[in-house]
Steps between C-alpha positions, in 0.01 A plus 500: 500500500625850415578795717209661683387832349577775751419867451695624801791608279258716302367674808842529665653645184226757453521596868878544470460698179248739651705542818828560317341733248328703766825529697695604192235742379439664835875549548513688167234756590521695824152652458335157508393250243243693296349410166721762335809348663397153386457625143843665519647176636401318182771694315751511788792266428555448874160331497476347152839329526394295803345155492169616645490875445326572172246218510385564854517880460275462196262281700487750788443784252212315332343408834589813694144598594423153632820479705476857640228403747501827698488703173774743607682469167797309644572132541624396841668182618178409684294536183741284300501244784120499491516433124737208559278360776197523269688319226613231744152440641271578206722373219624625168303586190606374160620854418714519815663168416574620147633841602686405818569129468800500268666786690451324831748226419220253424598219269339518159355151529317575826366827363390328178336216695310737728387718209407201282289343774391823670126428476546146637727620782261781597255265671290773662481688165588840649746585222801448728718204590646449845799290596259253658304467174821452301625235743163322505492499121850354492405227743176425316678497163761256623228289663303489174812408301570218745139375476524492120835318516351248745195441279721454194718252690192304609357492149835397353532220755141380457601289202642251747142406590400420142757236425790485262298591188458857627816606322331436162285814519643853522177686600370586843407252768133580445533438124667165570212396726239584239705335225443166680122565513485558124676176400 
């Protein structure tokens, strides 16, 4: 059986990206992290040349009004922490995975798997996937693969019950049974 699907690296990477970006961005602007400063950061080489900077700055710019919960025009560490807590507990949307996933250090295969099976993973159909849903999907997928392998092994070994002439027919076990009824 394969490795269990685990979304913790996705959530940890995005958390680290947001934390590092906020720290970097807030250190660049003494008047606070405003929307104007975030827009300026998108062309600032001190930000764009970092692993997280541009992607997460762009995300914060696009979602500024939602993150600035007290509506004072500045993002604080508490507001960014609240965003990270919401992501950790409520999950990630497909768009968040696309925009933040690759920059978070997430492996391409995990991101592709989560995006390809997003609707199946999102069991409560709220448009977000949590680490628990990703892990449950991984466990269920591996369980289903094992059940199919077990069924195939049983069917392949069933020919032992039909005697030595079972190797004359290449069809399914059910076909073989009905072939005897027709003769």
